[in-house]
C-alpha positions as CSV (number, residue, x, y, z in Angstrom):
1,M,-191.7,-12.3,-40.3
2,S,-191.6,-9.9,-43.2
3,R,-192.3,-10.2,-46.8
4,L,-190.2,-9.5,-49.6
5,P,-190.3,-6.2,-51.2
6,E,-192.3,-6.4,-54.7
7,S,-190.5,-3.9,-56.5
8,P,-187.1,-2.5,-54.8
9,P,-185.2,-0.1,-56.7
10,C,-182.6,-1.2,-58.8
11,P,-179.0,-0.7,-57.3
12,F,-177.6,0.1,-61.0
13,C,-180.2,2.7,-62.4
14,E,-182.4,3.2,-59.5
15,G,-185.4,2.4,-61.7
16,R,-188.7,1.1,-60.1
17,E,-189.6,-1.3,-62.7
18,T,-188.3,-4.3,-61.1
19,E,-189.5,-7.9,-60.2
20,L,-189.0,-10.6,-57.6
21,F,-186.8,-13.4,-60.2
22,N,-186.1,-16.0,-57.4
23,A,-187.0,-15.7,-53.5
24,F,-183.5,-17.7,-52.9
25,G,-180.7,-16.3,-54.7
26,A,-177.2,-17.4,-54.4
27,H,-177.5,-17.9,-50.8
28,A,-180.7,-18.3,-48.7
29,S,-180.3,-15.0,-46.9
30,V,-180.8,-13.1,-50.5
31,S,-183.6,-12.9,-52.9
32,S,-183.0,-12.3,-56.8
33,Y,-184.6,-9.6,-58.6
34,W,-184.8,-8.4,-62.5
35,C,-184.6,-4.9,-63.6
36,R,-187.1,-4.1,-66.6
37,D,-185.6,-0.9,-67.1
38,C,-181.7,-1.7,-67.4
39,R,-182.3,-5.5,-67.8
40,S,-179.9,-6.1,-65.0
41,P,-180.0,-9.1,-62.4
42,F,-179.6,-8.0,-58.9
43,E,-179.7,-9.4,-55.5
44,L,-181.3,-8.0,-52.3
45,L,-180.4,-9.1,-48.4
46,K,-183.6,-10.5,-46.6
47,W,-182.7,-9.5,-43.4
48,A,-182.7,-5.6,-42.4
49,P,-181.9,-4.2,-39.0
50,A,-185.1,-2.5,-38.9
51,E,-186.6,-6.1,-38.8
52,R,-184.7,-7.3,-35.9
53,S,-186.9,-7.1,-32.7
54,G,-185.2,-7.1,-29.3
55,P,-181.5,-7.1,-28.4
56,R,-178.9,-8.7,-30.5
57,P,-177.9,-12.1,-29.4
58,H,-174.9,-12.4,-27.3
59,R,-172.4,-15.3,-26.4
60,V,-171.9,-16.2,-22.7
61,E,-169.0,-17.6,-21.6
62,S,-169.1,-20.1,-18.7
63,R,-166.6,-20.4,-16.0
64,P,-165.6,-23.3,-14.1
65,E,-166.7,-23.0,-10.5
66,G,-163.9,-21.2,-8.2
67,T,-162.5,-19.3,-11.0
68,G,-162.7,-15.7,-11.9
């Protein structure tokens, strides 16, 4: 499991003076950060495709015997 970034760039001003405000934002899948440069809150998704290991899960449809 990966850790949350300490200071991701601000999406508004691209500043690096950011801090984790809350590990759980409006949803469990986001974290809330605060930018000290432009004094704006922003959220960051916790899940990133690079963190995924293995194939993406898929649904397997089962068919009754004798069909298909």
